[in-house]
C-alpha positions as CSV (number, residue, x, y, z in Angstrom):
1,X,26.9,22.9,39.9
2,X,28.0,26.5,39.6
3,X,31.3,28.3,40.0
4,X,32.4,31.9,40.3
5,X,35.8,33.7,40.4
6,X,36.0,36.9,42.4
7,X,38.9,39.1,43.6
8,X,39.2,40.4,47.1
9,X,39.6,44.1,46.7
10,X,41.5,44.4,50.0
11,X,43.9,41.5,49.8
12,X,44.0,41.1,46.0
13,X,43.6,37.3,46.3
14,X,41.4,35.3,44.1
15,X,38.4,33.5,45.7
16,X,37.2,30.5,43.6
17,X,33.8,29.4,45.0
18,X,31.7,26.4,43.9
19,X,28.3,25.1,44.9
20,X,26.4,22.0,43.7
21,X,25.0,18.6,44.4
22,X,27.1,16.3,46.6
23,X,27.4,13.7,43.9
24,X,29.2,16.3,41.7
25,X,31.1,18.1,44.4
26,X,32.8,15.1,45.9
27,X,34.9,14.5,42.8
28,X,35.9,18.2,42.6
29,X,36.7,19.0,46.2
30,X,40.4,18.3,47.1
31,X,40.9,15.6,49.8
32,X,37.2,15.1,50.5
33,X,37.8,12.0,52.6
34,X,40.7,13.5,54.5
35,X,38.7,16.6,55.4
36,X,38.0,16.5,59.1
37,X,34.3,17.4,58.9
38,X,33.2,15.8,55.6
39,X,31.6,13.0,57.7
40,X,29.5,15.7,59.5
41,X,28.5,17.2,56.2
42,X,27.3,13.8,54.9
43,X,25.5,13.2,58.2
44,X,23.6,16.4,58.0
45,X,22.9,16.0,54.3
46,X,21.3,12.7,55.1
47,X,19.3,14.3,57.9
48,X,18.1,17.2,55.7
49,X,17.1,14.9,52.8
50,X,15.0,12.8,55.2
51,X,13.1,15.9,56.0
52,X,12.5,16.6,52.3
53,X,14.9,19.5,52.1
54,X,17.0,20.4,49.1
55,X,20.7,20.3,49.9
56,X,23.8,21.9,48.4
57,X,27.5,21.5,49.1
58,X,29.7,24.6,49.1
59,X,33.5,24.7,48.6
60,X,36.0,27.5,48.1
61,X,39.7,28.0,47.3
62,X,41.6,31.2,48.2
63,X,44.4,31.6,45.6
64,X,47.2,34.1,44.9
65,X,46.5,36.7,42.3
66,X,49.2,35.1,40.0
67,X,46.9,32.1,39.6
68,X,44.6,34.3,37.5
69,X,46.8,37.2,36.4
70,X,50.1,35.5,35.4
71,X,51.0,36.6,31.8
72,X,52.2,33.1,30.8
73,X,50.2,30.5,32.6
74,X,47.4,32.5,34.3
75,X,43.9,31.3,34.0
76,X,42.8,34.7,32.7
77,X,44.8,34.2,29.6
78,X,43.6,30.6,29.3
79,X,40.0,31.8,29.7
80,X,40.4,34.4,26.9
81,X,41.8,31.7,24.6
82,X,39.0,29.3,25.6
83,X,36.4,32.0,24.6
84,X,38.1,32.4,21.2
85,X,38.2,28.7,20.6
86,X,34.6,28.2,21.4
87,X,33.3,31.3,19.8
88,X,31.8,29.1,17.0
89,X,29.9,26.4,18.8
90,X,30.5,22.8,17.5
91,X,27.8,20.2,17.4
92,X,28.9,18.8,20.8
93,X,28.6,22.3,22.4
94,X,24.9,22.9,21.4
95,X,22.6,23.2,24.3
96,X,25.4,23.9,26.9
97,X,23.7,26.8,28.5
98,X,20.5,24.8,29.0
99,X,22.4,21.7,30.2
100,X,21.4,19.6,27.2
101,X,24.9,19.3,25.6
102,X,26.6,16.0,24.9
103,X,29.4,14.4,27.0
104,X,32.0,15.7,24.4
105,X,31.1,19.3,25.1
106,X,34.3,21.4,25.1
107,X,32.9,24.0,27.4
108,X,32.0,21.4,30.1
109,X,35.4,19.9,29.8
110,X,37.2,23.2,30.2
111,X,35.1,24.2,33.2
112,X,35.7,20.8,34.8
113,X,39.5,21.4,34.3
114,X,39.6,24.8,36.0
115,X,37.4,23.5,38.9
116,X,39.8,20.6,39.5
117,X,42.8,22.8,39.2
118,X,41.5,25.3,41.8
119,X,41.5,22.4,44.4
120,X,38.7,23.9,46.4
121,X,38.2,23.0,50.1
122,X,34.9,22.0,51.7
123,X,33.1,24.8,53.5
124,X,29.9,23.0,54.4
125,X,26.4,22.3,53.2
126,X,23.1,24.2,53.1
127,X,19.5,23.1,53.0
128,X,16.4,24.9,52.0
129,X,12.7,24.0,52.1
130,X,11.1,23.7,48.7
131,X,7.5,23.1,49.5
132,X,5.2,21.3,47.2
133,X,2.5,23.4,45.6
134,X,-1.0,22.9,46.9
135,X,-3.0,19.9,45.6
136,X,0.1,18.2,44.0
137,X,-0.6,14.8,45.6
138,X,-4.2,15.0,44.6
139,X,-3.3,15.9,41.0
140,X,-0.8,13.1,40.7
141,X,-3.2,10.6,42.2
142,X,-5.9,11.7,39.6
143,X,-3.3,11.2,36.8
144,X,-2.7,7.7,38.0
145,X,-6.4,7.0,38.2
146,X,-6.7,8.3,34.6
147,X,-4.3,5.7,33.4
148,X,-1.3,8.0,33.0
149,X,2.1,6.6,34.0
150,X,3.8,9.3,36.1
151,X,7.6,9.6,36.3
152,X,9.4,12.2,38.5
153,X,12.7,13.4,37.0
154,X,14.6,15.7,39.4
155,X,18.0,16.9,40.4
156,X,17.3,16.4,44.1
157,X,19.2,14.0,46.4
158,X,17.9,10.4,46.4
159,X,16.4,10.5,49.9
160,X,14.7,13.9,49.2
161,X,13.2,12.6,46.0
162,X,11.9,9.4,47.7
163,X,10.2,11.5,50.4
164,X,8.6,13.7,47.8
165,X,7.5,10.5,46.0
166,X,5.8,9.3,49.1
167,X,4.2,12.6,49.7
168,X,2.9,12.6,46.1
169,X,1.4,9.1,46.4
170,X,4.0,7.8,43.8
171,X,5.8,5.6,46.3
172,X,4.1,3.6,49.1
173,X,5.6,2.4,52.4
174,X,4.3,-1.1,51.5
175,X,6.7,-1.2,48.6
176,X,9.7,-1.2,50.9
177,X,8.1,-3.7,53.3
178,X,7.3,-6.2,50.4
179,X,10.7,-5.7,48.7
180,X,9.1,-4.1,45.7
181,X,11.0,-0.8,45.8
182,X,14.1,-1.2,43.6
183,X,17.0,1.2,43.4
184,X,19.5,1.5,40.5
185,X,22.4,3.4,42.0
186,X,25.6,1.4,41.2
187,X,28.1,2.3,38.5
188,X,28.8,-1.1,36.9
189,X,26.9,-2.5,34.0
190,X,26.9,-6.1,35.3
191,X,25.7,-5.0,38.7
192,X,22.8,-3.1,37.1
193,X,21.9,-6.1,35.0
194,X,21.9,-8.3,38.1
195,X,19.7,-5.9,40.0
196,X,17.2,-5.5,37.2
197,X,17.0,-9.2,36.5
198,X,16.4,-9.9,40.2
199,X,13.8,-7.2,40.3
200,X,11.9,-8.6,37.4
201,X,12.0,-12.1,38.9
202,X,10.7,-10.7,42.2
203,X,7.8,-8.9,40.5
204,X,6.8,-12.1,38.6
205,X,7.1,-14.2,41.7
206,X,5.0,-11.7,43.7
207,X,2.4,-11.7,40.9
208,X,2.2,-15.5,41.0
209,X,1.7,-15.5,44.8
210,X,-0.8,-12.6,44.8
211,X,-3.3,-12.6,42.0
212,X,-4.4,-9.1,42.8
213,X,-0.8,-7.8,42.2
214,X,-0.7,-5.0,39.7
215,X,1.9,-2.6,38.4
216,X,0.8,-0.2,41.2
217,X,2.6,-2.3,43.8
218,X,6.2,-1.7,42.7
219,X,8.4,1.4,42.4
220,X,11.8,2.2,40.9
221,X,14.5,4.8,41.8
222,X,17.4,5.4,39.4
223,X,20.2,7.9,39.8
224,X,22.3,9.8,37.2
225,X,25.2,7.5,37.2
226,X,23.2,4.3,36.6
227,X,21.1,6.0,33.9
228,X,24.2,7.2,32.1
229,X,25.5,3.6,31.9
230,X,22.0,2.3,30.8
231,X,21.7,4.9,28.1
232,X,25.3,4.6,26.8
233,X,25.1,3.2,23.3
234,X,28.8,2.5,22.8
235,X,28.6,-1.1,24.0
236,X,26.5,-3.9,22.8
237,X,25.8,-4.9,26.4
238,X,23.8,-1.6,26.8
239,X,21.1,-2.8,24.4
240,X,20.2,-5.5,27.0
241,X,20.4,-3.0,29.8
242,X,17.9,-0.7,28.0
243,X,15.5,-3.6,27.3
244,X,15.7,-4.7,31.0
245,X,15.3,-1.1,32.2
246,X,12.2,-0.6,30.0
247,X,10.7,-3.9,31.1
248,X,11.2,-3.1,34.8
249,X,10.0,0.5,34.4
250,X,6.8,-0.6,32.8
251,X,6.1,-3.0,35.6
252,X,6.3,-0.3,38.2
253,X,3.7,2.2,39.5
254,X,6.2,5.0,39.0
255,X,9.8,5.8,38.3
256,X,11.8,8.4,40.2
257,X,15.0,9.7,38.6
258,X,17.4,11.5,41.0
259,X,20.4,13.8,40.5
260,X,19.5,14.0,36.8
261,X,21.1,16.5,34.5
262,X,18.8,18.4,32.1
263,X,20.0,16.4,29.1
264,X,19.3,13.1,31.0
265,X,15.7,14.2,31.6
266,X,15.3,14.8,27.9
267,X,17.0,11.5,27.1
268,X,14.6,9.5,29.3
269,X,11.6,11.1,27.6
270,X,13.0,10.4,24.2
271,X,13.8,6.8,25.2
272,X,10.3,6.1,26.4
273,X,8.7,7.9,23.5
274,X,10.7,6.0,20.8
275,X,10.8,2.5,22.5
276,X,7.1,2.3,23.5
277,X,5.4,4.6,21.0
278,X,3.6,6.3,23.8
279,X,2.6,9.9,23.8
280,X,4.7,11.8,26.4
281,X,3.7,14.8,28.5
282,X,6.4,16.7,30.3
283,X,5.6,19.2,33.0
284,X,8.3,21.5,34.4
285,X,8.8,25.0,35.9
286,X,12.6,25.7,35.6
287,X,15.3,26.1,33.0
288,X,16.6,22.6,33.8
289,X,13.2,21.3,32.6
290,X,13.4,23.0,29.2
291,X,15.1,20.2,27.2
292,X,12.6,17.7,28.6
293,X,9.7,19.9,27.7
294,X,10.9,20.4,24.1
295,X,11.5,16.6,23.7
296,X,8.1,15.4,24.9
297,X,5.1,15.2,22.5
298,X,3.3,17.8,24.7
299,X,5.1,20.2,27.0
300,X,3.5,22.1,29.9
301,X,5.4,25.0,31.6
302,X,4.5,26.2,35.0
303,X,5.0,30.0,35.5
304,X,6.4,30.8,38.9
305,X,9.5,31.7,40.8
306,X,11.8,29.6,38.6
307,X,11.5,32.0,35.7
308,X,9.8,31.8,32.3
309,X,12.2,29.5,30.4
310,X,9.9,26.5,30.8
311,X,6.9,28.5,29.8
312,X,8.6,29.7,26.6
313,X,9.5,26.2,25.6
314,X,6.1,24.7,26.3
315,X,3.0,24.1,24.3
316,X,0.7,25.1,27.2
317,X,1.4,27.3,30.2
318,X,-0.3,27.1,33.6
319,X,0.1,29.0,36.8
320,X,0.2,26.1,39.2
321,X,0.7,22.3,38.9
322,X,-2.8,21.6,40.1
323,X,-4.2,23.2,36.9
324,X,-2.7,20.3,34.9
325,X,-5.6,18.3,36.3
326,X,-8.2,20.5,34.6
327,X,-6.0,20.8,31.5
328,X,-6.1,17.0,31.0
329,X,-9.4,15.8,32.3
330,X,-11.6,18.7,31.3
331,X,-10.1,20.5,28.3
332,X,-8.1,17.6,27.0
333,X,-10.9,15.0,27.1
334,X,-13.6,17.3,25.9
335,X,-11.5,18.5,22.9
336,X,-10.6,15.0,22.1
337,X,-14.2,13.8,22.0
338,X,-15.3,16.8,20.0
339,X,-12.5,16.6,17.4
340,X,-13.0,12.8,16.9
341,X,-16.7,13.4,16.2
342,X,-15.9,16.4,14.0
343,X,-13.6,14.3,11.8
344,X,-16.1,11.5,11.4
345,X,-19.0,13.8,10.8
346,X,-17.0,15.8,8.1
347,X,-16.6,12.5,6.1
348,X,-20.2,11.7,6.7
349,X,-21.8,14.9,5.5
350,X,-19.4,15.3,2.5
351,X,-20.1,11.7,1.6
352,X,-23.8,12.4,1.4
353,X,-23.3,15.0,-1.3
354,X,-20.4,13.3,-3.2
355,X,-22.0,9.9,-3.2
356,X,-25.3,11.3,-4.4
357,X,-23.6,12.3,-7.7
358,X,-22.1,8.8,-7.9
359,X,-25.5,7.1,-7.5
360,X,-27.0,9.5,-10.0
361,X,-24.4,8.3,-12.4
362,X,-25.8,4.9,-12.2
363,X,-29.1,6.3,-13.5
364,X,-27.6,8.3,-16.4
365,X,-25.0,5.9,-17.5
366,X,-22.2,8.1,-16.2
367,X,-22.8,10.6,-19.0
368,X,-21.4,13.5,-17.0
369,X,-24.7,15.1,-16.3
370,X,-24.7,16.9,-12.9
371,X,-27.5,16.7,-10.5
372,X,-27.3,20.1,-8.9
373,X,-26.4,23.6,-10.0
374,X,-22.9,24.8,-9.3
375,X,-24.0,27.0,-6.4
376,X,-25.3,24.0,-4.5
377,X,-21.8,22.4,-4.3
378,X,-20.2,25.7,-3.2
379,X,-22.8,26.6,-0.5
380,X,-23.2,23.1,0.9
381,X,-20.2,23.3,3.3
382,X,-19.9,27.1,3.9
383,X,-23.6,27.9,4.4
384,X,-26.0,24.9,4.6
385,X,-24.1,22.7,7.1
386,X,-21.4,24.8,8.7
387,X,-23.1,26.3,11.8
388,X,-24.3,23.1,13.6
389,X,-21.0,21.2,13.5
390,X,-19.2,24.4,14.4
391,X,-21.3,24.8,17.5
392,X,-20.9,21.1,18.4
393,X,-17.1,21.2,18.0
394,X,-16.8,24.2,20.3
395,X,-19.3,23.8,23.1
396,X,-20.8,20.3,23.2
397,X,-20.0,18.4,26.4
398,X,-21.1,15.0,27.7
399,X,-20.4,15.8,31.4
400,X,-19.9,18.9,33.5
401,X,-16.5,20.1,34.4
402,X,-16.9,19.2,38.0
403,X,-17.9,15.6,37.2
404,X,-14.9,15.2,34.9
405,X,-12.5,16.5,37.5
406,X,-13.8,14.1,40.1
407,X,-13.9,11.1,37.7
408,X,-10.5,10.9,36.0
409,X,-11.2,7.3,35.0
410,X,-13.2,8.7,32.1
411,X,-9.9,9.9,30.6
412,X,-8.9,6.2,30.0
413,X,-11.7,6.0,27.4
414,X,-9.9,8.4,25.2
415,X,-6.6,6.6,25.7
416,X,-8.0,3.3,24.7
417,X,-9.3,4.7,21.4
418,X,-13.0,4.1,22.3
419,X,-14.1,7.4,20.7
420,X,-12.0,7.0,17.5
421,X,-11.1,3.7,15.9
422,X,-11.6,1.8,12.7
423,X,-15.0,0.5,13.8
424,X,-16.3,4.0,14.7
425,X,-15.0,5.5,11.5
426,X,-16.3,2.9,9.1
427,X,-19.7,3.0,10.9
428,X,-20.0,6.6,9.8
429,X,-18.9,5.8,6.3
430,X,-21.5,3.0,6.0
431,X,-24.1,5.3,7.4
432,X,-23.2,7.9,4.7
433,X,-23.3,5.2,1.9
434,X,-26.8,4.0,3.0
435,X,-28.3,7.4,3.7
436,X,-27.1,9.0,0.4
437,X,-28.4,6.0,-1.6
438,X,-31.9,6.4,0.0
439,X,-31.8,10.2,-0.5
440,X,-31.1,9.8,-4.2
441,X,-33.1,6.8,-5.4
442,X,-36.3,7.5,-3.4
443,X,-36.8,11.0,-5.0
444,X,-35.8,9.8,-8.4
445,X,-38.2,6.9,-8.4
446,X,-41.0,9.0,-6.9
447,X,-40.6,11.7,-9.6
448,X,-40.1,9.2,-12.5
449,X,-43.8,9.0,-13.4
450,X,-44.9,12.3,-11.8
451,X,-46.0,15.1,-14.1
452,X,-45.9,18.8,-13.4
453,X,-49.0,20.3,-11.8
454,X,-49.6,22.8,-14.6
455,X,-51.6,22.2,-17.8
456,X,-48.6,21.0,-19.9
457,X,-48.4,17.5,-18.3
458,X,-44.7,17.4,-18.6
459,X,-42.5,15.4,-16.1
460,X,-40.5,17.2,-13.5
461,X,-37.1,18.5,-14.7
462,X,-33.7,17.4,-13.5
463,X,-33.1,20.6,-11.6
464,X,-36.4,20.2,-9.7
465,X,-35.5,16.7,-8.6
466,X,-32.0,17.9,-7.8
467,X,-33.3,20.6,-5.5
468,X,-35.5,18.0,-3.7
469,X,-32.5,15.7,-3.2
470,X,-30.2,18.6,-2.1
471,X,-32.8,19.8,0.4
472,X,-33.1,16.2,1.8
473,X,-29.3,15.9,2.1
474,X,-29.0,19.2,4.0
475,X,-31.8,18.3,6.4
476,X,-30.4,14.8,6.9
477,X,-26.9,16.1,7.6
478,X,-28.0,18.6,10.1
479,X,-30.6,16.4,11.8
480,X,-28.1,13.6,12.1
481,X,-25.9,15.8,14.2
482,X,-28.7,16.3,16.7
483,X,-28.7,12.5,17.4
484,X,-25.2,12.6,18.8
485,X,-25.4,16.0,20.6
486,X,-24.9,15.3,24.3
487,X,-26.1,18.5,25.8
488,X,-28.6,21.1,24.6
489,X,-28.1,23.4,27.6
490,X,-24.7,25.1,27.2
């Protein structure tokens, strides 16, 4: 919500005006129920939200100038004292401007007091159309196909958020028909526990009756009040609520949070990240999304009409939401496959050189005799083997961009660890152990009884054998990379 205090220059009276979500404004507007047209406001808000419009409630109080100017009890004096008291922010006040402060924030408490003291009267409500950007449903659908669990955390009214969820393929009409769309909107802990317990039983029963049932057949909607109770850590009961909420959320296709404050968005991201160990991605375009973006493992800010606060707080910035699809399924996947190969290959090629010295030690009784000149060790990584892996890690690709965008299922391979796991890593290590042994022992045995081609008849020197082994290692390291290169036409 937002409030402002202005003075009418003609009458001298004080106009205290507020606007905000109905869930917040009802508690601040004097005599909401007694107001003759509050029922009409609620009716039109419901109508607007069904159309997917964003609604706001507006209230105002016209007060005498003494309310603000009185030297003893005027709010101007109280405001000046309030500014002095909060000049040095306490721990509870941090993040107030961005909406991520705690419940004990002194600034929020003071503003709540003056808003209640003003006793504003209801003026009416407004509704604006906030169109979805192009390709949003397609992008979210691709994210679901790629094995990404999508949650929508918004400050919109519940009905508006549900309609947006349906438009974005997060909620399905069949969920309502089958009784698999669950809503957590009550304000009592025991009621929430009963609803979540019943929901989990319904899902399990539906799974037993329908073997094809998956997590994509259920949806969950939670509002700010219920979430505040679930996340409250002051009572031991809340631990069970959090466990039940997590169990229910993971059984659903998606979760939609409505009327959420900025700090609650960040709280949900932190809760899921810590309780499941999952890597979280937050995408937002406004100042209200900044705490959430900072809390997630990876934050993406959308530059647009909402300002640049989200972009400044993010790890990556995009111009439109649809570009997240390319960011994940093209750039994200390609960079993941390249970097995993890069890590394994670096161990492999350095193992070839390092292990060769170890194997040579078996031949010389670990006397400390080196196999190569010093320049060989120094130039191996920065000259002999640097360019091929550099090119691979920058431009190699196993599929075209168009193919990756149209097949988001390939993204699941990176999530499952198929490209980088213990088996893959130790396969490279074993390859390095075996290859280095062959590259050392074969030349040493071949040169053991070989004499020099000149008239002296002497056997080949250690440096000659070392050069042969080093050359073999360099060629092996570079040629080995060609076996895993996916594309030679860049």
